[in-house]
C-alpha positions, 0 to 999 in steps of 0.5 A, a space after each residue: 886541763 893544768 898547765 906546766 912550763 918548765 925551763 931548762 938550761 943546758 950546763 953539763 951536756 945531757 944531765 939537765 936536759 935529761 932529767 927535765 925530759 923525763 919529768 916532764 914526759 912523766 908529768 903528761 903521761 902520768 898526771 895529764 898535764 899540759 907541758 911545755 919545756 923551754 930548752 936553750 940547747 936543743 942539739 943536746 936534746 936531739 942526742 937524747 931523743 932524736 924526734 927532736 928537730 934542732 931547727 924548729 922553734 916550737 914543735 910537739 915532741 911526743 907528749 911534749 911541747 918543746 920550744 927554743 929557748 933563746 936569749 932574745 926578747 922574742 916569746 914567739 907568740 907566747 903571752 899566758 903563763 902556765 898554771 905551774 911554773 918550774 925553773 930548773 936549777 935557778 935558771 932565771 926565767 926570762 923577764 917577760 914571762 915573769 911579766 906574764 906570771 904577774 899579769 895572771 888573775 891567779 899567781 902561778 906556782 912558782 917552783 926552782 927545781 934544785 940539784 939532787 945531793 944527800 946532804 942532811 941541810 937539805 931538809 931544811 931547805 926543801 919547799 921554802 919561799 923566795 919571794 919575788 917582786 911580787 911573787 913568791 918561788 919555791 925551792 924544791 929539792 930531789 932527795 932519799 928522804 921523806 923530807 925531800 921530793 924524792 927521785 923520778 921514776 915512772 909508774 912501773 919502772 922497776 917492773 919493767 927493768 926485773 921483766 927484761 932482765 929476766 928474759 935472756 933472749 931480748 937482753 941478747 937481743 938488745 945487745 946483739 943490736 949494739 954489736 956485741 958478739 955471744 962472746 962479748 955478751 957472756 963477759 963481765 959487762 960495763 957501762 962506762 958513763 963518766 966526766 973526763 977526768 975520771 981516771 979511765 986509763 988506770 981502769 983500763 989497764 987493771 982490765 986488760 992485765 985481768 984474769 976475766 973477759 970484760 966488755 966495756 960499753 962506751 957512749 960516744 965522746 966519753 972518756 976520750 983521751 982513754 978511747 983514743 990511747 986504747 984504740 990509737 985513733 979518735 974513737 967513733 960509734 961503731 968501733 970496738 977492739 980487744 987488749 988482753 982481757 978487755 974489749 971496748 965498744 964504742 956505742 952511739 949515744 943512746 936514746 933515753 929509753 936505750 940507754 936505761 936498757 943499757 944500764 939493765 944489761 950490763 952487769 956493773 955501772 959506772 955513771 955520772 953527775 944525777 940523771 944516770 946516777 938515779 937510772 943506775 939506782 934502778 936497775 938493780 946492778 952494782 954502780 960507781 958514781 963519778 959525781 959533776 967535779 965543784 970548786 973547792 971540792 964541795 963535790 967531795 962532800 956531796 959524794 961522802 954524804 951519799 956514801 954515808 947514806 946510802 944502804 946498798 953499798 958495801 966497802 968495795 963501793 965506797 973504796 972504787 968511788 972514792 978512788 975514781 973521784 980521787 977523794 984525797 986522805 987514803 991509799 985506795 989501790 984500783 986494781 984491788 977496789 975493782 976485784 973486792 967490787 967483783 966479789 961483793 956483786 952477789 951481796 950488792 944484788 940482795 942490798 939493792 932491793 932494800 934501798 929501792 924499798 926505802 926510796 919508794 916510801 918517799 913517793 915519786 918526785 913528780 907525785 911529791 911536787 904536784 902535791 906540793 903545788 897543790 898545798 900553794 894553789 888547791 885550784 890546780 891539783 891534778 885528779 892523779 893525786 
């Protein structure tokens, strides 16, 4: 069996481990690889996957071997490097593991998994080698074109999403488990996942004074200042309150499968970072992206690159995303942008399947990754490819 080691350092709480967990799970389930996931923050991992025991240095979680990665030189009895070694976002795997890679009879395929961007320069850097002492490390970029690695998507995901969305009792049952009443389920349902600096309070004011009932579902710990102002106290899972046309529910932090269903069940999704951003594009619902902030406003460049590339976006989504991310150079009225987004929902529903088809022609990220690894070492090509 082909072995693969994936090293992850958690930087922005959930996005890093969320991506790595999805990828590791798909590599084991769909490609029959033996995957070891090294992660430095088991507590963040536990929130996404409750089966993770934060007190164990080594454990099997579903189909994945999980090891707690610490800064010490203790390699916990691991002496052999895997056939494929993935380093997520330049996290610098430990020196003892690099030494194990060098000691192999056949060198492993060493790949640095980079962050997602729609910028054109990515196509020129995708799969480029970077000599590392006596080893070669390759850069591998997710992306939106055939000259990138594509996006993570499990086999049959879109069909599962469509089946769920067409099953009204299933959707109602899922939302009921989250505490929504029948009236709240009948309202416009919005999931809200953003970074703390998003103008959530302003949007709440728009929703409260609007003439449409809004049910906003907020994961625990998201937008703490705005939810504190709304509830008059620190928000906690299970809390809900109504002001004007707006009802806000604070949700427990959901495991990944339930978070996916949340995106499927809502009418509009506000998402952030990379993982939920990609999942929103597979959810066939209008979405607004809050991009991870970078120095010198580089994230605004990345946002505009995506807005220019994605064919499933309307002018209303453009306006609302620019306002949501505080992009300078315009005076976008949040209330008007929101009303225009509601007006565009049917148009967006027609555009999204076309965008999904475009993305699917690029192949899925895990298969593309393994195909590339096989070009470096044909002996590790899985039977699934």
